[in-house]
Each structure stands twice: as structure tokens, then as C-alpha cells.
C-alpha positions as CSV (number, residue, x, y, z in Angstrom):
1,X,164.1,104.4,71.3
2,X,161.7,104.7,74.3
3,X,158.4,106.5,74.4
4,X,157.1,108.4,77.4
5,X,153.3,108.5,77.6
6,X,151.1,110.4,79.9
7,X,147.4,110.1,80.4
8,X,145.4,113.3,80.5
9,X,141.8,113.5,81.8
10,X,139.6,116.4,80.7
11,X,136.1,117.0,81.8
12,X,133.7,117.2,78.9
13,X,130.2,118.7,78.7
14,X,127.7,115.9,78.8
15,X,126.4,116.2,75.2
16,X,130.0,116.1,73.9
17,X,130.8,113.2,76.2
18,X,127.9,111.1,74.8
19,X,128.9,112.0,71.3
20,X,132.5,111.0,71.9
21,X,131.4,107.8,73.6
22,X,129.1,107.0,70.7
23,X,131.9,107.6,68.2
24,X,134.3,105.4,70.1
25,X,131.8,102.5,70.2
26,X,130.6,103.2,66.7
27,X,127.1,103.9,67.8
28,X,124.6,106.6,66.8
29,X,124.4,109.2,69.5
30,X,121.0,109.3,71.3
31,X,118.8,112.1,70.0
32,X,115.2,112.0,71.3
33,X,113.8,113.7,68.2
34,X,115.2,111.0,65.9
35,X,115.1,108.0,68.2
36,X,112.3,106.5,66.2
37,X,108.8,105.1,66.9
38,X,108.4,106.9,70.1
39,X,111.1,105.0,72.0
40,X,112.8,108.2,73.1
41,X,109.5,109.7,74.3
42,X,108.7,106.5,76.3
43,X,112.3,106.3,77.7
44,X,112.0,109.9,79.0
45,X,108.4,109.7,80.3
46,X,107.7,110.2,84.0
47,X,104.8,109.8,86.4
48,X,103.0,113.0,87.1
49,X,104.1,114.9,90.2
50,X,100.6,114.5,91.7
51,X,100.8,110.7,91.3
52,X,104.2,110.5,92.8
53,X,103.2,112.7,95.8
54,X,100.0,110.6,96.3
55,X,102.0,107.4,96.1
56,X,104.5,108.7,98.8
57,X,101.6,109.9,101.0
58,X,99.9,106.5,100.8
59,X,103.2,104.6,101.4
60,X,103.8,106.7,104.6
61,X,100.2,106.1,105.8
62,X,100.7,102.4,105.1
63,X,103.9,102.3,107.2
64,X,101.9,103.9,110.0
65,X,99.2,101.2,109.4
66,X,96.5,103.9,108.8
67,X,95.1,103.0,105.3
68,X,91.5,102.6,104.7
69,X,90.4,99.9,102.2
70,X,89.8,102.3,99.3
71,X,93.3,103.8,100.0
72,X,94.8,100.3,99.9
73,X,93.2,99.8,96.5
74,X,94.4,103.2,95.3
75,X,98.0,102.4,96.5
76,X,97.9,99.0,94.8
77,X,96.8,100.7,91.5
78,X,99.5,103.4,91.8
79,X,102.2,100.8,92.5
80,X,101.0,98.8,89.4
81,X,101.1,102.0,87.3
82,X,104.6,102.8,88.5
83,X,105.8,99.2,87.8
84,X,104.3,99.3,84.3
85,X,106.0,102.7,83.6
86,X,109.3,101.3,84.8
87,X,109.0,98.2,82.5
88,X,108.0,100.3,79.5
89,X,111.0,102.7,80.0
90,X,113.4,99.8,80.4
91,X,112.0,98.1,77.3
92,X,112.3,101.4,75.3
93,X,115.9,102.0,76.4
94,X,116.8,98.4,75.5
95,X,115.3,98.8,72.1
96,X,117.0,102.1,71.5
97,X,120.4,100.6,72.5
98,X,119.7,97.5,70.3
99,X,119.1,99.9,67.4
100,X,122.5,101.5,68.0
101,X,121.7,104.6,70.0
102,X,124.1,105.6,72.8
103,X,121.9,106.3,75.8
104,X,122.6,108.6,78.7
105,X,122.6,107.2,82.2
106,X,119.2,106.3,83.7
107,X,119.0,109.2,86.0
108,X,119.2,111.6,83.0
109,X,116.2,110.0,81.3
């Protein structure tokens, strides 16, 4: 007796897709409200729009070699702040995954 099989692919809404993925891997779905100890909040945190705009402005001026000393210092501080935020977010996501939470892709955080 032979069996014929056929694969079917269905697009799923993102929340359902994460829930299905979590069930398939026996993980708890990521829920920011219950992620615990602020990890979900940190993982979703972002720089302010003003800080991002200022950073972009200073980077453009640096590329044109038009930065004054105080702007160079400001750029250095903004870059350090951005690096620290990136490290904190990566650490939070790593901890949440280690605790068994299924995490959405980085661009969704």
C-alpha cells in the first residue's frame, strides 16, 4: 500500500505563527506583559526619535568633515548610548529565550 503525500503552505497571521512555532518547539510564546523582570520591556525599548535624528545629522556632518569639537563629543556619547542600548536589548532577548520564550524577529522588537 503506497501513500501519496502533499505539502501545503498556508500564510498565518504573525501572532498565530509565533504561537504555532512555540508549541512546535515546546516553548512558551513571548508575551511582553508576562516576560518577567522587565526583559520584554528592555527588548522592545528604542532610542528616542530626537536622539536618532541627531545621531544621523552628526554622522552626515562627520562624513562631510564639518564637526566642531563639542559635536564630536556629542556624537561619541550618542554612539556609546546606541551601543549600550543594543547590548542591553541583545542581553534581554537572550535571557528571554533562555527562559523559554519564543521571540519574534529582531525587526519586530
